[in-house]
DSSP file (Angstrom, degrees, kcal/mol; ACC not computed):
  #  RESIDUE AA STRUCTURE BP1 BP2  ACC     N-H-->O    O-->H-N    N-H-->O    O-->H-N    TCO  KAPPA ALPHA  PHI   PSI    X-CA   Y-CA   Z-CA
    1    1 A M              0   0    0      0, 0.0     2,-0.5     0, 0.0     0, 0.0   0.000 360.0 360.0 360.0 136.9   31.4   -9.3   -9.2
    2    2 A V        -     0   0    0      2,-0.0     2,-0.7     3,-0.0     3,-0.0  -0.884 360.0-133.2-105.2 131.7   29.0   -6.5   -8.4
    3    3 A D    >   -     0   0    0     -2,-0.5     3,-1.9     1,-0.2     0, 0.0  -0.747   9.1-152.3 -83.5 115.6   25.7   -7.3   -6.8
    4    4 A D  T 3  S+     0   0    0     -2,-0.7    -1,-0.2     1,-0.3     4,-0.1   0.697  92.9  65.9 -62.9 -18.8   23.0   -5.4   -8.7
    5    5 A A  T 3  S+     0   0    0      2,-0.1    -1,-0.3     3,-0.0    -2,-0.0   0.687  85.6  83.9 -76.1 -17.4   20.9   -5.2   -5.6
    6    6 A V  S <  S-     0   0    0     -3,-1.9     5,-0.1     1,-0.1    -4,-0.0  -0.758  91.5-115.7 -88.2 124.8   23.5   -3.0   -3.9
    7    7 A P    >>  -     0   0    0      0, 0.0     3,-1.3     0, 0.0     4,-0.6  -0.325  19.5-125.9 -60.4 140.1   23.1    0.7   -4.8
    8    8 A D  G >4 S+     0   0    0      1,-0.3     3,-1.4     2,-0.2     4,-0.3   0.851 106.5  60.9 -55.3 -39.4   26.0    2.0   -6.8
    9    9 A H  G >4 S+     0   0    0      1,-0.3     3,-1.4     2,-0.2    -1,-0.3   0.783  93.3  64.9 -64.1 -26.0   26.6    4.9   -4.4
   10   10 A S  G X4 S+     0   0    0     -3,-1.3     3,-0.9     1,-0.3    -1,-0.3   0.763  94.0  60.7 -68.7 -22.6   27.3    2.5   -1.5
   11   11 A L  G << S+     0   0    0     -3,-1.4    -1,-0.3    -4,-0.6    -2,-0.2   0.592 107.1  46.5 -77.3  -9.1   30.4    1.3   -3.3
   12   12 A R  G <  S+     0   0    0     -3,-1.4    12,-3.4    -4,-0.3     2,-0.5   0.110  88.2 100.9-120.3  19.8   31.8    4.8   -3.2
   13   13 A T  E <   -A   23   0A   0     -3,-0.9     2,-0.5    10,-0.2    10,-0.2  -0.929  52.8-161.9-109.6 127.7   31.1    5.7    0.4
   14   14 A V  E     -A   22   0A   0      8,-3.0     8,-2.9    -2,-0.5     2,-0.6  -0.925   5.9-152.0-109.7 128.7   33.9    5.5    2.9
   15   15 A F  E     -A   21   0A   0     -2,-0.5     6,-0.2     6,-0.2     2,-0.2  -0.887  16.1-154.7-101.3 124.4   33.1    5.3    6.6
   16   16 A V    >   -     0   0    0      4,-2.6     3,-2.1    -2,-0.6     0, 0.0  -0.506  29.9 -98.2 -99.8 168.1   35.9    6.7    8.8
   17   17 A A  T 3  S+     0   0    0      1,-0.3    -1,-0.1    -2,-0.2    -2,-0.0   0.777 117.8  59.0 -57.7 -33.2   36.7    6.0   12.5
   18   18 A N  T 3  S-     0   0    0      1,-0.1    -1,-0.3     2,-0.0     3,-0.1   0.375 121.1-102.2 -82.2   8.4   34.9    9.0   13.9
   19   19 A G  S <  S+     0   0    0     -3,-2.1    -2,-0.1     1,-0.3    -1,-0.1   0.288  82.2 126.4  93.6 -10.7   31.6    7.8   12.4
   20   20 A R        -     0   0    0     -5,-0.1    -4,-2.6     1,-0.0     2,-0.4  -0.336  48.5-142.9 -74.6 162.0   31.6   10.2    9.5
   21   21 A S  E     -A   15   0A   0     -6,-0.2     2,-0.4    -3,-0.1    -6,-0.2  -0.964   6.4-156.0-125.7 148.2   31.2    9.1    5.9
   22   22 A V  E     -A   14   0A   0     -8,-2.9    -8,-3.0    -2,-0.4     2,-0.5  -0.986  11.7-139.8-125.1 128.6   32.9   10.5    2.9
   23   23 A Q  E     -A   13   0A   0     -2,-0.4     2,-0.6   -10,-0.2   -10,-0.2  -0.762  12.5-158.1 -88.0 128.5   31.4   10.1   -0.6
   24   24 A I        -     0   0    0    -12,-3.4    -2,-0.0    -2,-0.5   -13,-0.0  -0.933   6.5-170.9-109.8 114.2   34.0    9.4   -3.3
   25   25 A D  S    S+     0   0    0     -2,-0.6    -1,-0.2     1,-0.3   -12,-0.0   0.907  81.5  20.7 -73.0 -42.5   32.8   10.4   -6.8
   26   26 A D  S    S-     0   0    0      6,-0.1    -1,-0.3   -14,-0.1     3,-0.1  -0.743  81.9-156.1-130.0  84.2   35.6    8.9   -8.8
   27   27 A P    >   -     0   0    0      0, 0.0     3,-2.3     0, 0.0     6,-0.2  -0.211  37.1 -87.3 -59.4 149.2   37.5    6.2   -6.8
   28   28 A L  T 3  S+     0   0    0      1,-0.3     3,-0.1     4,-0.1     7,-0.1  -0.359 117.6  31.7 -57.4 129.3   41.0    5.4   -7.9
   29   29 A G  T 3  S+     0   0    0      4,-3.1    -1,-0.3     1,-0.4     6,-0.1   0.215  89.7 120.7 103.3 -12.7   41.0    2.8  -10.6
   30   30 A E  B X  S-B   33   0B   0     -3,-2.3     3,-1.7     3,-0.5    -1,-0.4  -0.383  81.4-102.1 -76.3 163.5   37.7    3.9  -12.1
   31   31 A A  T 3  S+     0   0    0      1,-0.3    -1,-0.1     2,-0.1    -5,-0.0   0.839 124.1  48.2 -56.6 -35.9   37.6    5.0  -15.8
   32   32 A N  T 3  S+     0   0    0      1,-0.2    -1,-0.3    -5,-0.1    -6,-0.1   0.556 123.7  32.2 -82.6  -7.0   37.5    8.7  -14.8
   33   33 A N  B <  S-B   30   0B   0     -3,-1.7    -4,-3.1    -6,-0.2    -3,-0.5  -0.450  84.0-173.8-146.2  65.5   40.4    8.2  -12.3
   34   34 A P        -     0   0    0      0, 0.0     2,-0.3     0, 0.0    -4,-0.1  -0.213  29.4-109.7 -67.6 153.5   42.7    5.6  -13.7
   35   35 A V        -     0   0    0     -6,-0.1     2,-0.1    -7,-0.1    -2,-0.0  -0.650  37.3-121.1 -78.2 134.8   45.7    4.2  -11.7
   36   36 A S     >  -     0   0    0     -2,-0.3     4,-2.1     1,-0.1     5,-0.2  -0.407  14.1-120.1 -75.6 154.9   49.0    5.4  -13.2
   37   37 A L  H  > S+     0   0    0      1,-0.2     4,-2.7     2,-0.2     5,-0.2   0.885 116.3  56.7 -58.1 -39.1   51.6    2.8  -14.4
   38   38 A E  H  > S+     0   0    0      1,-0.2     4,-2.3     2,-0.2    -1,-0.2   0.901 106.9  48.0 -61.0 -42.1   54.0    4.4  -11.9
   39   39 A D  H  > S+     0   0    0      2,-0.2     4,-2.3     1,-0.2    -1,-0.2   0.892 111.8  49.7 -66.8 -39.6   51.5    3.7   -9.0
   40   40 A V  H  X S+     0   0    0     -4,-2.1     4,-2.4     2,-0.2    -2,-0.2   0.932 113.2  46.1 -64.1 -45.6   51.0    0.1  -10.2
   41   41 A E  H  X S+     0   0    0     -4,-2.7     4,-2.7     2,-0.2    -2,-0.2   0.894 111.4  52.4 -64.5 -39.5   54.7   -0.6  -10.4
   42   42 A S  H  X S+     0   0    0     -4,-2.3     4,-1.9    -5,-0.2    -1,-0.2   0.920 111.1  46.3 -62.7 -44.2   55.3    1.1   -7.0
   43   43 A K  H  X S+     0   0    0     -4,-2.3     4,-1.3     2,-0.2    -2,-0.2   0.898 111.5  52.6 -65.4 -40.3   52.6   -1.2   -5.4
   44   44 A F  H >X S+     0   0    0     -4,-2.4     4,-3.6     1,-0.2     3,-0.6   0.943 110.5  47.0 -58.8 -48.4   54.1   -4.2   -7.2
   45   45 A H  H 3X S+     0   0    0     -4,-2.7     4,-1.7     1,-0.2     5,-0.3   0.843 103.9  62.4 -65.4 -32.9   57.6   -3.4   -5.8
   46   46 A L  H 3< S+     0   0    0     -4,-1.9    -1,-0.2    -5,-0.2     4,-0.2   0.867 119.6  25.9 -58.0 -36.4   56.2   -2.9   -2.3
   47   47 A M  H <X S+     0   0    0     -4,-1.3     4,-0.6    -3,-0.6    -2,-0.2   0.837 125.3  45.3 -95.7 -39.2   55.1   -6.5   -2.3
   48   48 A A  H  X>S+     0   0    0     -4,-3.6     4,-3.3    -5,-0.2     5,-0.6   0.787  96.1  69.7 -83.5 -28.6   57.5   -8.3   -4.7
   49   49 A D  H  X5S+     0   0    0     -4,-1.7     4,-1.7    -5,-0.3    -1,-0.2   0.875 100.2  50.1 -59.7 -37.0   60.9   -6.9   -3.7
   50   50 A R  H  45S+     0   0    0     -5,-0.3    -1,-0.2    -4,-0.2    -2,-0.2   0.843 119.0  37.5 -68.7 -33.2   60.8   -8.8   -0.4
   51   51 A V  H  <5S+     0   0    0     -4,-0.6    -2,-0.2    -3,-0.3    -1,-0.2   0.915 134.3  18.9 -84.9 -46.5   59.9  -12.0   -2.1
   52   52 A H  H  <5S-     0   0    0     -4,-3.3     4,-0.4     1,-0.1    -3,-0.2   0.595 105.9-112.4-103.3 -14.3   62.0  -11.8   -5.3
   53   53 A G     X< -     0   0    0     -4,-1.7     4,-2.4    -5,-0.6     5,-0.2   0.071  35.6 -83.7  86.4 152.5   64.6   -9.2   -4.5
   54   54 A K  H  > S+     0   0    0      1,-0.2     4,-2.3     2,-0.2     5,-0.2   0.893 126.0  50.1 -60.7 -43.5   64.8   -5.8   -6.2
   55   55 A A  H  > S+     0   0    0      1,-0.2     4,-1.9     2,-0.2    -1,-0.2   0.930 113.9  44.1 -64.1 -45.8   66.7   -6.9   -9.3
   56   56 A R  H  > S+     0   0    0     -4,-0.4     4,-2.4     2,-0.2    -1,-0.2   0.891 111.9  53.8 -67.8 -37.3   64.4   -9.8  -10.0
   57   57 A A  H  X S+     0   0    0     -4,-2.4     4,-2.3     2,-0.2    -1,-0.2   0.901 107.8  50.4 -63.3 -40.1   61.3   -7.7   -9.4
   58   58 A R  H  X S+     0   0    0     -4,-2.3     4,-2.3     1,-0.2    -1,-0.2   0.908 109.9  51.5 -61.9 -40.3   62.6   -5.2  -11.9
   59   59 A G  H  X S+     0   0    0     -4,-1.9     4,-2.4     2,-0.2    -2,-0.2   0.881 107.7  51.6 -63.0 -39.2   63.1   -8.0  -14.3
   60   60 A I  H  X S+     0   0    0     -4,-2.4     4,-2.7     2,-0.2    -1,-0.2   0.920 109.0  50.9 -64.0 -43.2   59.5   -9.2  -13.8
   61   61 A C  H  X S+     0   0    0     -4,-2.3     4,-2.4     1,-0.2    -2,-0.2   0.925 111.6  47.7 -59.1 -44.5   58.2   -5.7  -14.5
   62   62 A A  H  X S+     0   0    0     -4,-2.3     4,-1.9     1,-0.2    -1,-0.2   0.895 111.6  50.6 -63.8 -39.7   60.2   -5.6  -17.7
   63   63 A A  H  X S+     0   0    0     -4,-2.4     4,-0.8     2,-0.2    -2,-0.2   0.900 109.8  49.9 -66.1 -40.5   58.9   -9.0  -18.7
   64   64 A V  H >< S+     0   0    0     -4,-2.7     3,-0.9     1,-0.2     4,-0.4   0.924 110.1  51.2 -62.6 -43.5   55.3   -8.0  -18.1
   65   65 A D  H >< S+     0   0    0     -4,-2.4     3,-1.0     1,-0.2    -1,-0.2   0.868 107.1  53.9 -60.7 -36.7   55.9   -4.9  -20.2
   66   66 A S  H >< S+     0   0    0     -4,-1.9     3,-2.1     1,-0.2     4,-0.4   0.667  86.6  82.6 -74.5 -15.0   57.3   -7.0  -23.0
   67   67 A L  G X< S+     0   0    0     -3,-0.9     3,-0.9    -4,-0.8    -1,-0.2   0.777  78.2  68.7 -60.3 -25.2   54.2   -9.2  -23.0
   68   68 A F  G <  S+     0   0    0     -3,-1.0    -1,-0.3    -4,-0.4    -2,-0.1   0.714 106.9  39.2 -65.5 -18.4   52.4   -6.6  -25.2
   69   69 A H  G <  S+     0   0    0     -3,-2.1    -1,-0.2    -4,-0.1     2,-0.2   0.402 101.1  91.9-110.7   0.0   54.8   -7.6  -28.0
   70   70 A E    <   -     0   0    0     -3,-0.9     3,-0.1    -4,-0.4    -3,-0.0  -0.609  52.2-162.9 -98.0 155.4   55.0  -11.3  -27.5
   71   71 A T  S    S+     0   0    0     -2,-0.2     2,-0.4     1,-0.1    -1,-0.1   0.581  81.3  54.4-105.2 -17.1   52.9  -14.1  -29.0
   72   72 A E        -     0   0    0      1,-0.1     4,-0.2     2,-0.0    -1,-0.1  -0.957  53.3-176.9-119.2 135.3   53.8  -16.7  -26.4
   73   73 A V     >  +     0   0    0     -2,-0.4     4,-2.4     2,-0.1     3,-0.3   0.563  65.6  88.6-104.8 -11.7   53.4  -16.3  -22.7
   74   74 A M  H  > S+     0   0    0      1,-0.2     4,-2.9     2,-0.2     5,-0.3   0.894  85.5  53.7 -57.9 -43.2   54.9  -19.6  -21.5
   75   75 A P  H  > S+     0   0    0      0, 0.0     4,-1.6     0, 0.0    -1,-0.2   0.910 111.5  47.5 -57.9 -38.6   58.5  -18.3  -21.3
   76   76 A F  H  > S+     0   0    0     -3,-0.3     4,-0.7    -4,-0.2    -2,-0.2   0.942 112.0  48.7 -64.8 -47.1   57.2  -15.5  -19.1
   77   77 A I  H >< S+     0   0    0     -4,-2.4     3,-1.0     1,-0.2     4,-0.3   0.909 111.5  49.8 -60.8 -43.5   55.3  -17.9  -16.9
   78   78 A K  H >< S+     0   0    0     -4,-2.9     3,-1.3     1,-0.2    -1,-0.2   0.834 103.4  61.0 -64.8 -32.3   58.3  -20.2  -16.5
   79   79 A S  H 3< S+     0   0    0     -4,-1.6    -1,-0.2    -5,-0.3    -2,-0.2   0.693  95.6  63.1 -69.0 -16.9   60.5  -17.2  -15.5
   80   80 A L  T << S+     0   0    0     -3,-1.0    -1,-0.2    -4,-0.7    -2,-0.2   0.594  73.5 118.2 -83.9 -10.5   58.3  -16.6  -12.5
   81   81 A A    <         0   0    0     -3,-1.3    -3,-0.0    -4,-0.3    -4,-0.0  -0.300 360.0 360.0 -58.8 136.6   59.1  -19.9  -10.9
   82   82 A L              0   0    0      0, 0.0    -1,-0.2     0, 0.0    -3,-0.0   0.477 360.0 360.0 -76.4 360.0   60.8  -19.5   -7.5
């Protein structure tokens, strides 16, 4: 949720350790700078491989990709049970 009282530019200012601030015009994930599928999958594997193992994490990625063609999501949800 975005607070309308907060100026938009404050959401794109990064303050670094030496006290400087850097303005980011198009933050990663914004419409003008979308996150690539490869980056999303890489971040997913960074977190999921430790929990599920590499093979199962790859299977989860494939299952998520297949959701675009499915009419039922329950089989997918059940497949995520640990």
